[in-house]
C-alpha positions as CSV (number, residue, x, y, z in Angstrom):
1,M,-64.4,-35.3,13.8
2,I,-64.2,-38.7,12.2
3,N,-63.3,-38.9,8.5
4,I,-65.8,-41.1,6.7
5,L,-65.2,-42.5,3.2
6,S,-67.2,-44.9,1.1
7,K,-66.3,-48.6,0.6
8,E,-65.3,-47.7,-3.0
9,Q,-63.0,-44.9,-1.9
10,D,-61.4,-47.1,0.7
11,E,-60.9,-49.8,-1.9
12,A,-59.1,-47.4,-4.2
13,I,-56.8,-46.0,-1.5
14,R,-55.9,-49.5,-0.3
15,Y,-55.2,-50.6,-3.9
16,F,-52.8,-47.7,-4.5
17,K,-51.1,-48.0,-1.1
18,N,-50.3,-51.7,-1.8
19,K,-49.6,-51.3,-5.6
20,L,-47.3,-48.3,-5.1
21,N,-46.0,-49.5,-1.8
22,I,-46.9,-46.2,-0.1
23,S,-46.3,-45.8,3.6
24,E,-48.6,-43.8,5.9
25,K,-46.1,-40.9,5.8
26,L,-46.1,-40.7,2.0
27,Y,-49.8,-40.1,1.6
28,I,-49.0,-37.0,-0.4
29,S,-48.2,-39.4,-3.3
30,L,-51.9,-40.1,-3.6
31,I,-52.4,-36.5,-5.0
32,N,-50.7,-37.3,-8.3
33,F,-53.9,-38.2,-10.0
34,N,-52.3,-38.7,-13.5
35,L,-50.0,-41.3,-12.0
36,L,-52.9,-43.0,-10.2
37,R,-54.9,-43.1,-13.4
38,D,-52.0,-44.6,-15.3
39,K,-51.9,-47.4,-12.7
40,H,-55.6,-48.0,-12.5
41,E,-58.0,-45.6,-14.2
42,D,-61.2,-46.4,-12.3
43,F,-59.6,-46.1,-8.9
44,G,-57.7,-43.0,-9.9
45,N,-60.9,-41.4,-11.0
46,R,-62.7,-42.3,-7.7
47,L,-60.0,-40.6,-5.7
48,Y,-60.0,-37.6,-8.0
49,E,-63.7,-37.2,-7.6
50,L,-63.4,-37.3,-3.8
51,Y,-60.6,-34.7,-4.0
52,K,-62.6,-32.5,-6.3
53,T,-65.7,-32.7,-4.1
54,D,-63.9,-32.2,-0.8
55,P,-60.1,-31.7,-0.9
56,Y,-60.0,-31.0,2.8
57,L,-61.7,-34.4,3.6
58,Y,-59.4,-36.2,1.2
59,I,-56.2,-34.9,2.6
60,K,-57.4,-35.2,6.2
61,A,-58.5,-38.8,5.7
62,L,-55.1,-39.8,4.2
63,K,-53.2,-38.0,6.8
64,E,-55.2,-38.8,10.0
65,G,-57.0,-41.9,8.9
66,Y,-60.6,-42.7,8.2
67,V,-63.4,-45.1,8.8
68,V,-65.5,-46.8,6.0
69,D,-69.1,-45.9,5.8
70,Q,-71.5,-48.8,6.4
71,P,-74.8,-48.2,4.5
72,I,-78.0,-49.8,5.6
73,E,-80.9,-50.8,3.4
74,F,-83.9,-48.4,3.8
75,N,-86.4,-51.1,5.0
76,E,-83.9,-52.5,7.6
77,A,-83.0,-49.0,8.7
78,I,-86.7,-48.0,9.3
79,V,-87.3,-51.1,11.5
80,R,-84.1,-50.5,13.5
81,F,-84.9,-46.8,13.8
82,Y,-88.4,-47.4,15.2
83,D,-87.0,-50.1,17.5
84,G,-85.0,-47.3,19.2
85,E,-81.6,-48.0,17.7
86,E,-79.4,-45.0,17.0
87,L,-78.4,-44.8,13.3
88,A,-76.8,-42.2,11.0
89,V,-78.7,-40.5,8.3
90,I,-77.0,-38.6,5.4
91,H,-78.9,-36.0,3.4
92,K,-78.5,-37.0,-0.3
93,T,-78.3,-33.4,-1.5
94,T,-76.1,-31.7,1.1
95,G,-74.2,-34.7,2.3
96,K,-74.7,-33.6,5.9
97,R,-74.6,-36.5,8.4
98,Y,-76.6,-36.8,11.6
99,N,-77.0,-39.5,14.3
100,V,-80.7,-40.0,15.0
101,N,-83.0,-42.2,17.1
102,V,-86.7,-42.3,17.5
103,K,-86.5,-40.9,21.1
104,M,-84.8,-37.7,20.0
105,K,-86.7,-34.5,20.9
106,K,-85.2,-32.6,18.0
107,L,-84.5,-34.4,14.7
108,P,-82.5,-32.8,11.9
109,D,-84.2,-30.1,9.8
110,G,-86.2,-31.7,7.0
111,F,-86.1,-35.2,8.5
112,T,-89.7,-36.3,8.3
113,L,-91.7,-39.3,7.2
114,Q,-92.5,-37.4,4.0
115,T,-88.9,-36.7,3.1
116,M,-87.4,-40.2,4.0
117,N,-86.4,-40.6,0.3
118,M,-84.0,-37.7,0.7
119,W,-81.9,-39.5,3.3
120,S,-79.4,-42.4,3.2
121,W,-79.1,-44.6,6.3
122,S,-75.9,-45.9,7.8
123,E,-74.3,-47.4,10.9
124,V,-73.1,-44.9,13.5
125,V,-69.3,-44.6,13.3
């Protein structure tokens, strides 16, 4: 499974890796959130929120690598979806991510025209 982080989370990780000169093997240094906040409070808080929300994803992303999420504007996503392109949707409440296209026989539960505002759209990664 691919580890997917937001652009803001990626920006914070890259900042600290460069600022603190952290190699890939020293990723564990990015768990000292007090040190991170001392160096850059906003970035430290971003990473702490990710860790607090999903510690497994945070550690796995640092250890194994990750890709950056590429959100798509709703209007563009709808056009591309109905043109048959495969896109990713993320449920805004649960955070569950699914790849979808208009030709699918079974779409994710709750994915309907009436509930489109409950989903974010993204490129497939």
